[in-house]
N, CA, C and O of each residue as an XYZ file, in Angstrom:
540
protein
N     141.134    171.791     80.558
C     142.698    172.233     81.219
C     143.960    172.172     81.309
O     144.436    171.452     82.187
N     144.867    172.943     80.387
C     146.171    171.566     80.395
C     147.016    172.352     81.066
O     147.141    173.575     81.120
N     147.635    171.366     81.622
C     148.672    171.135     82.774
C     150.076    170.737     82.631
O     150.978    170.357     83.378
N     149.995    170.851     82.023
C     151.751    171.141     81.312
C     151.800    171.308     79.205
O     150.757    170.826     78.764
N     152.595    171.765     78.221
C     152.884    171.408     77.897
C     154.682    171.851     77.349
O     155.646    172.552     77.655
N     154.103    170.651     76.156
C     156.336    170.901     75.813
C     155.822    170.338     75.064
O     154.898    169.532     74.955
N     157.260    171.373     73.907
C     156.883    171.650     72.832
C     158.385    171.513     72.085
O     159.195    172.391     72.385
N     158.936    170.186     70.870
C     160.403    169.729     70.917
C     160.849    170.996     69.646
O     160.353    171.357     68.579
N     161.960    171.353     70.400
C     162.608    172.610     69.333
C     163.941    172.725     69.433
O     164.579    172.110     70.287
N     164.440    173.465     68.631
C     165.640    173.499     67.898
C     166.655    175.070     68.587
O     166.404    176.271     68.498
N     167.369    174.610     68.990
C     168.808    175.859     69.290
C     169.250    176.168     68.423
O     169.241    175.604     67.329
N     170.000    177.662     68.889
C     170.587    178.214     67.115
C     171.787    176.671     67.296
O     172.101    176.273     66.175
N     172.390    175.890     68.361
C     173.679    175.082     67.876
C     173.640    174.278     68.072
O     174.451    173.688     68.787
N     172.274    173.613     67.325
C     171.634    172.579     66.754
C     171.889    173.275     65.087
O     172.806    173.034     64.303
N     170.550    174.326     64.907
C     170.278    175.012     63.374
C     171.686    174.543     62.859
O     171.796    173.746     61.927
N     172.821    175.120     63.566
C     174.041    175.264     62.919
C     174.420    174.299     62.420
O     174.551    174.174     61.203
N     174.758    173.124     63.555
C     175.112    172.051     62.921
C     174.208    171.189     61.937
O     174.679    170.119     61.551
N     172.990    171.561     61.516
C     172.409    171.414     60.819
C     172.918    171.625     59.785
O     173.240    170.729     59.004
N     173.121    173.078     59.544
C     173.576    173.511     57.803
C     174.832    173.210     57.236
O     175.170    173.289     56.055
N     175.807    172.680     58.710
C     176.928    171.861     58.367
C     176.606    170.761     57.995
O     176.789    170.382     56.839
N     176.142    170.150     58.783
C     175.341    168.632     57.821
C     175.418    168.295     56.462
O     176.172    167.430     56.017
N     174.386    169.196     55.582
C     174.060    170.452     54.747
C     174.759    170.476     53.722
O     174.988    169.692     52.800
N     175.098    171.569     54.029
C     176.576    171.974     53.696
C     177.538    170.541     53.698
O     176.956    169.801     52.904
N     177.822    170.371     53.823
C     179.356    168.569     53.555
C     178.630    168.030     53.120
O     179.233    167.462     52.209
N     176.845    167.498     53.039
C     176.086    166.385     51.984
C     175.849    166.965     50.940
O     175.132    166.493     50.057
N     176.630    168.491     50.869
C     175.577    169.278     48.999
C     177.251    169.089     48.815
O     177.387    168.284     47.893
N     178.621    169.518     49.335
C     179.880    168.626     48.594
C     179.988    167.626     48.269
O     180.112    167.209     47.117
N     179.949    166.907     49.514
C     179.841    165.888     49.175
C     179.042    164.397     47.348
O     179.382    163.470     46.612
N     177.677    165.511     47.776
C     177.208    165.064     46.452
C     177.717    165.147     45.450
O     177.556    164.358     44.519
N     178.530    166.256     45.451
C     179.558    167.292     43.703
C     180.140    166.063     43.428
O     179.816    165.277     42.537
N     181.351    165.911     44.564
C     182.264    164.858     44.286
C     181.746    163.719     44.312
O     182.544    162.848     44.660
N     180.110    163.159     43.946
C     180.091    161.963     43.859
C     179.286    162.222     42.370
O     179.818    161.669     41.408
N     177.953    163.078     42.081
C     178.693    163.354     40.811
C     179.345    163.630     39.838
O     178.965    163.628     38.667
N     180.855    164.008     40.447
C     181.559    164.819     39.075
C     182.176    163.155     39.159
O     182.196    162.486     38.126
N     182.747    162.476     40.694
C     182.721    160.916     39.975
C     182.303    160.111     38.403
O     182.926    159.494     37.539
N     180.255    160.721     38.745
C     179.341    158.890     38.376
C     179.779    159.569     36.593
O     179.351    159.018     35.579
N     180.811    160.998     36.562
C     180.299    161.861     35.063
C     181.593    161.096     34.216
O     181.526    160.949     32.996
N     182.838    160.603     35.062
C     183.807    159.859     35.410
C     183.928    158.386     35.516
O     184.918    157.770     35.911
N     183.207    158.075     35.261
C     182.879    156.563     34.686
C     182.690    156.402     37.110
O     182.181    155.351     37.499
N     182.876    156.847     37.587
C     183.643    155.727     39.094
C     182.189    156.272     39.999
O     182.200    157.070     40.936
N     180.767    155.458     39.301
C     179.382    155.798     40.321
C     179.877    155.118     41.668
O     180.383    154.023     41.422
N     179.882    155.388     42.803
C     180.167    154.580     44.367
C     178.727    154.483     44.701
O     178.059    155.517     44.699
N     178.236    153.461     44.959
C     177.062    153.148     44.996
C     176.362    153.228     47.076
O     175.261    153.294     47.621
N     178.296    153.147     47.679
C     177.601    153.177     48.972
C     177.208    154.805     49.102
O     176.324    155.258     49.828
N     178.310    155.756     47.993
C     178.703    156.557     48.624
C     176.789    157.670     48.531
O     176.309    158.653     49.094
N     176.515    157.030     47.852
C     175.213    158.005     47.120
C     173.666    157.089     48.185
O     172.469    157.374     48.187
N     174.499    155.875     49.024
C     172.836    155.611     49.630
C     173.186    155.915     51.067
O     172.338    155.978     51.957
N     175.056    156.183     51.328
C     175.075    156.999     52.287
C     174.796    158.660     52.621
O     175.085    159.294     53.635
N     174.021    159.174     51.181
C     173.862    160.156     51.259
C     172.906    160.043     50.208
O     173.082    160.245     49.006
N     171.727    159.645     50.892
C     169.939    159.201     50.730
C     169.771    159.111     52.332
O     168.840    159.608     52.965
N     170.909    158.341     52.894
C     170.685    158.061     55.161
C     170.646    159.221     55.923
O     169.771    159.743     56.614
N     172.061    159.576     55.574
C     171.508    160.111     56.341
C     171.438    161.571     55.369
O     172.499    162.191     55.448
N     170.689    162.048     54.723
C     169.812    163.242     54.613
C     168.635    162.919     55.414
O     168.095    163.522     56.342
N     168.336    161.663     54.743
C     166.662    161.200     55.102
C     166.666    161.641     56.881
O     165.662    162.036     57.474
N     167.777    161.494     57.392
C     167.614    161.345     59.285
C     167.983    162.892     59.485
O     167.278    163.426     60.341
N     168.752    163.571     58.998
C     168.241    165.192     59.501
C     166.527    165.848     58.592
O     166.021    166.958     58.757
N     165.947    164.595     57.587
C     165.266    165.306     57.360
C     163.969    164.906     59.001
O     163.234    165.692     59.600
N     164.168    163.612     59.193
C     163.246    163.115     60.702
C     163.869    164.024     61.979
O     163.265    164.369     62.995
N     165.868    164.422     61.448
C     165.572    165.198     62.637
C     165.204    166.169     62.991
O     165.146    166.499     64.175
N     164.743    167.110     61.667
C     165.039    168.630     62.473
C     163.599    168.783     60.987
O     163.283    169.925     60.654
N     163.022    167.773     60.398
C     161.608    167.943     59.889
C     160.195    167.533     60.475
O     159.078    167.330     59.999
N     160.721    167.511     61.619
C     159.667    166.262     62.886
C     159.259    167.325     63.988
O     160.314    167.736     64.470
N     158.334    167.856     64.505
C     158.358    168.201     65.863
C     156.793    168.060     66.494
O     155.740    167.972     65.863
N     157.037    168.070     68.164
C     156.133    167.762     68.653
C     155.928    168.225     69.704
O     156.795    168.876     70.286
N     154.448    167.955     70.331
C     153.595    168.617     71.219
C     153.348    167.890     71.913
O     153.264    166.824     71.304
N     153.179    167.781     72.783
C     153.125    166.943     73.429
C     152.261    168.352     74.939
O     152.801    169.424     75.210
N     150.705    167.761     75.710
C     150.044    168.128     76.220
C     148.738    168.233     77.124
O     147.532    168.432     76.985
N     149.850    167.937     78.327
C     148.669    166.955     79.524
C     148.097    167.656     79.880
O     148.415    168.840     79.761
N     146.362    167.055     80.823
C     145.797    167.476     80.555
C     145.161    167.216     82.025
O     145.965    167.778     82.769
N     144.206    166.697     82.776
C     143.852    166.350     83.534
C     142.811    164.907     83.426
O     141.856    164.507     84.092
N     143.305    164.561     82.626
C     142.086    163.272     81.809
C     143.000    162.591     80.479
O     143.183    161.407     80.195
N     143.540    163.997     79.721
C     144.208    163.070     78.838
C     146.322    163.937     78.440
O     147.025    164.904     78.733
N     146.330    163.295     78.035
C     147.367    162.903     76.835
C     147.781    163.290     75.535
O     147.725    162.325     74.772
N     148.195    164.381     74.962
C     148.038    164.547     73.660
C     148.930    164.143     73.750
O     149.450    163.847     74.826
N     149.751    163.884     71.896
C     150.544    164.129     70.980
C     150.072    164.892     69.424
O     149.240    164.742     68.529
N     151.044    165.656     69.745
C     150.434    166.853     68.365
C     151.700    166.749     67.584
O     152.634    167.408     68.040
N     152.000    165.827     66.141
C     153.335    166.049     65.818
C     153.311    166.769     64.299
O     152.453    166.333     63.532
N     153.860    167.437     63.993
C     154.076    167.703     62.907
C     154.986    167.134     62.068
O     156.075    167.004     62.626
N     154.953    166.646     60.654
C     155.706    166.000     59.816
C     155.888    166.658     58.567
O     155.070    166.328     57.708
N     157.480    168.227     57.954
C     156.810    168.620     57.120
C     156.018    169.421     56.042
O     156.133    169.743     54.859
N     154.834    169.626     57.466
C     153.889    170.802     56.710
C     152.857    169.700     57.460
O     152.167    170.358     58.238
N     152.564    168.573     57.511
C     151.207    167.402     57.540
C     151.237    167.380     59.450
O     152.292    167.022     59.973
N     150.403    167.656     60.084
C     150.001    167.322     60.968
C     149.479    165.829     61.797
O     149.170    165.023     60.919
N     149.339    165.387     62.816
C     148.168    164.085     64.005
C     148.630    164.566     64.693
O     149.782    164.894     64.977
N     147.295    164.696     65.201
C     147.074    164.141     66.988
C     146.585    162.180     67.156
O     145.836    161.298     66.737
N     147.507    162.445     67.935
C     147.344    161.610     68.801
C     146.651    161.512     70.610
O     146.293    162.505     71.244
N     146.629    160.729     70.894
C     145.377    161.277     72.456
C     145.546    159.994     73.081
O     145.318    158.888     72.590
N     146.141    160.391     74.677
C     145.772    158.421     75.174
C     145.147    158.892     76.007
O     145.570    159.886     76.597
N     144.447    158.562     76.187
C     143.166    159.057     78.056
C     144.030    158.174     79.330
O     144.726    157.159     79.365
N     143.605    159.067     80.199
C     145.452    158.707     81.515
C     144.852    157.672     82.176
O     145.541    156.852     82.783
N     143.118    157.568     82.126
C     142.473    156.580     82.408
C     142.926    154.843     82.321
O     142.883    153.958     83.176
N     143.458    154.838     80.579
C     143.315    153.809     80.146
C     145.375    153.671     79.824
O     145.917    152.908     79.024
N     146.089    154.714     80.788
C     147.730    153.742     81.057
C     147.540    152.837     82.661
O     147.108    153.028     83.798
N     148.184    151.781     81.837
C     148.399    150.706     83.075
C     149.767    151.406     83.548
O     150.043    151.585     84.734
N     150.791    151.870     82.205
C     151.790    151.528     83.596
C     152.822    153.049     82.830
O     152.823    153.579     81.719
N     153.337    153.214     83.697
C     154.688    154.258     82.563
C     156.530    154.155     83.437
O     156.877    153.769     84.553
N     157.306    154.715     82.242
C     158.688    154.841     84.026
C     159.415    155.774     82.649
O     159.183    155.993     81.460
N     160.420    156.124     83.701
C     161.736    156.693     83.094
C     162.740    156.267     81.879
O     163.440    156.848     81.050
N     162.353    154.673     82.310
C     163.008    154.039     80.741
C     162.203    152.958     80.634
O     161.165    152.501     81.112
N     163.529    152.561     79.378
C     162.807    151.569     78.559
C     163.139    149.867     78.858
O     163.985    149.201     78.261
N     162.558    149.563     79.549
C     162.123    148.028     79.604
C     161.631    147.217     78.309
O     160.823    147.984     77.785
N     161.685    146.416     77.770
C     161.795    145.567     76.760
C     159.840    144.684     76.922
O     158.780    145.220     76.598
N     160.020    143.425     77.452
C     159.370    142.845     78.094
C     157.892    143.572     78.513
O     156.811    142.992     78.620
N     158.176    145.043     78.723
C     156.890    145.849     79.557
C     156.307    146.949     78.782
O     155.232    147.417     79.156
N     157.323    147.749     76.992
C     156.921    148.800     76.373
C     157.008    147.577     74.783
O     157.716    147.737     73.789
N     156.193    146.625     75.018
C     156.908    146.152     72.925
C     155.798    146.716     72.726
O     156.292    147.686     72.151
N     154.081    147.060     72.705
C     153.323    147.858     71.706
C     152.392    149.013     73.048
O     151.267    149.233     73.497
N     153.969    149.487     73.201
C     153.011    150.890     73.703
C     153.969    151.834     73.283
O     155.150    151.654     72.985
N     153.049    153.240     73.307
C     153.474    154.336     72.503
C     154.808    155.009     73.577
O     155.071    155.026     74.779
N     155.207    155.348     72.713
C     157.755    155.302     73.402
C     157.370    156.964     72.932
O     156.850    157.516     71.962
N     157.972    157.371     74.261
C     158.108    159.206     73.546
C     159.233    159.636     74.655
O     159.613    158.836     75.510
N     159.709    160.917     74.567
C     160.904    161.599     75.280
C     160.692    162.856     75.265
O     160.430    163.508     74.254
N     160.784    163.245     76.293
C     160.121    164.311     77.363
C     160.981    164.794     79.031
O     161.244    163.938     79.877
N     161.228    165.937     79.174
C     162.040    166.136     80.374
C     161.760    166.175     81.678
O     160.532    166.110     81.639
N     161.980    166.221     82.538
C     161.548    166.083     83.973
C     160.863    166.053     84.495
O     160.278    165.283     85.257
N     160.768    168.198     83.656
C     159.489    168.280     84.395
C     157.822    167.744     84.496
O     156.875    167.595     85.268
N     158.399    167.545     82.695
C     157.208    166.175     82.476
C     156.482    165.144     83.500
O     155.377    165.089     84.040
N     157.240    164.638     83.494
C     157.505    163.242     84.323
C     157.000    163.909     85.433
O     155.829    164.279     85.346
N     157.722    164.192     86.645
C     157.232    165.144     87.470
C     156.267    165.717     87.718
O     156.151    166.086     88.887
N     154.885    166.124     86.508
C     153.648    166.470     85.579
C     152.558    165.288     86.053
O     151.571    165.396     86.782
N     153.300    163.715     85.124
C     152.806    162.543     85.196
C     152.705    162.241     86.651
O     151.664    162.183     87.306
N     153.933    162.056     87.072
C     153.763    160.887     87.833
C     152.192    162.156     89.758
O     151.423    161.605     90.547
N     152.458    163.488     89.636
C     150.920    164.052     90.421
C     150.508    163.551     89.423
O     150.209    162.407     89.765
N     150.299    163.667     88.411
C     148.560    163.171     88.205
C     147.877    160.633     88.166
O     146.783    160.074     88.242
N     149.177    160.174     88.032
C     149.661    159.225     88.185
C     150.451    158.630     88.668
O     151.527    158.420     88.108
N     150.040    158.001     90.319
C     151.494    157.147     91.231
C     150.991    157.150     91.274
O     150.378    158.191     91.038
N     150.168    155.704     91.748
C     150.065    154.552     91.300
C     151.146    153.161     90.393
O     151.794    152.118     90.309
N     150.495    154.478     89.891
C     151.284    153.723     88.034
C     152.391    153.458     87.756
O     152.725    152.314     87.450
N     153.456    154.767     87.815
C     154.739    154.827     87.639
C     155.135    152.970     88.061
O     154.575    152.298     88.928
N     156.706    152.351     86.741
C     156.568    150.715     86.825
C     158.330    151.655     87.864
O     158.906    152.715     87.618
N     158.531    150.822     88.716
C     159.997    150.556     89.496
C     160.219    150.367     88.741
O     159.573    149.440     88.252
N     161.474    151.087     87.726
C     162.722    150.314     87.217
C     164.065    149.898     87.622
O     164.853    149.262     86.922
N     164.351    150.533     89.437
C     165.838    149.943     89.637
C     165.306    148.012     90.140
O     164.232    147.499     90.453
N     166.475    147.577     90.007
C     166.411    146.446     90.279
C     166.419    145.003     88.746
O     166.606    143.790     88.835
N     166.161    145.786     87.646
C     164.951    145.096     86.568
C     166.384    144.522     85.872
O     166.342    143.814     84.866
């Protein structure tokens, strides 16, 4: 039985910013192509366009669904039409926290959830919360 479900989503404001960024990249790409035909190719600009395009795909092409049940945490990711599911039994969770601490979480599953999700985890695993105050 699902105790809590959270999905990553996008508001209209974020989608407007995405389309403005795409429009800016297209305009900039046009200037770079025009300059390349004039034998003034700027490789740094081309690299930046590819990098920023990749970041846009990463931000808006990937969505996550977190499902918390009484016995496990399922993370379902969709990446440009491909999907993958990762399951973590709650019995195997050693410790969790709402802050990243490198020495504790070097080989761990890291993800960002809202406060309501953290409240549900704290109800299920009250003794495994890492106290980050004073570290």
